[in-house]
N, C-alpha and C positions, 0 to 999 in steps of 0.2 A: 503494500500499500503506499502510496506518495501523498503526502498533505502539503496543501500550497497555503501559506498563512500571511503573507506579505505581498503588497501590492507590485513590488519589483520582482517577484517570481513569475508573474504573468507571461513573459514568454517561454519558462520553462514549463508552465501549465499548459500553453497551447502546443508546445512542442510534445508533451506527453501525449495529449489527445491526438494529435496527429498520427503519432507513432501506434497508438493502441485505440484503433478504431473501434474495437469489439470490446473495448474496456467499458468501463462506469465512472460516473462521478457523482459523489454525494455533494450536495449543494444545500448547506445550511445558514442560517441567518444567525445561529447562536447555539451554545451547548448547553443552555440553561433550558430545561424541558418545561419549567413554569413560566418563561416569557411568554406573552400573548402574541408576540409578533414571529414567533418561531415557526420556520418552514424548513421540512428536510425533504429532499426531493434527491432520489436517486435516477440521474440521466444516463441514458445511452450515449458514452463519450463520441461516438462518431456519428451519430444518425440524429441527435435530439436537436431539433431547429433553434430551442429556447435558449441553448447555450452559444448560438452564434449571433443571437441579438444583440444590438449596441447595449452599452451599459447604462442603467438608470440608477441613481442613488446607490444605497449601501447594497440593496438585493442583489444587484449584478456585478459587483467588483468581482475580480479575479481570485481574490484571496486576501483576508485579511484576519487577526487574531479573533475578531468578532464574527468573522464570516468565511471560515474556512473551507477550502475544496479538498475533499479526500479523493484520492483516484486508486482505482485498482482494477485489474483484469479479472478478479473475482469477485462477484457480488456478493457472496457469502462472508466476504471479508468485511465489506462496508457496513452489512447488515449487523454483524456481530461489534463492530465498533461503534453504532447506534444503540445497542442493547448495553454496552458496557458502560456509555455515557448517559444512557437513560434516556435518550431523545427517541420521540415517538416517530414511527414509521408508517 
């Protein structure tokens, strides 16, 4: 699993997606399961058009501490991380 947590990693995140089109991206707003703004979505790294839309506000940033992107070629690894962190999927 690869974690992107800072904006300057955007080129690495985009490169990971390009090299792993059959992989998955866990897109989350926050690790806090009690936050009313929590959105936890596992995207298809190569085929999800929402990952290619222009960025708008915090929700679409490539990766920050509050909005990390977790990438893996194994969806079970991402689900396991969500369960470990206590976030809803």
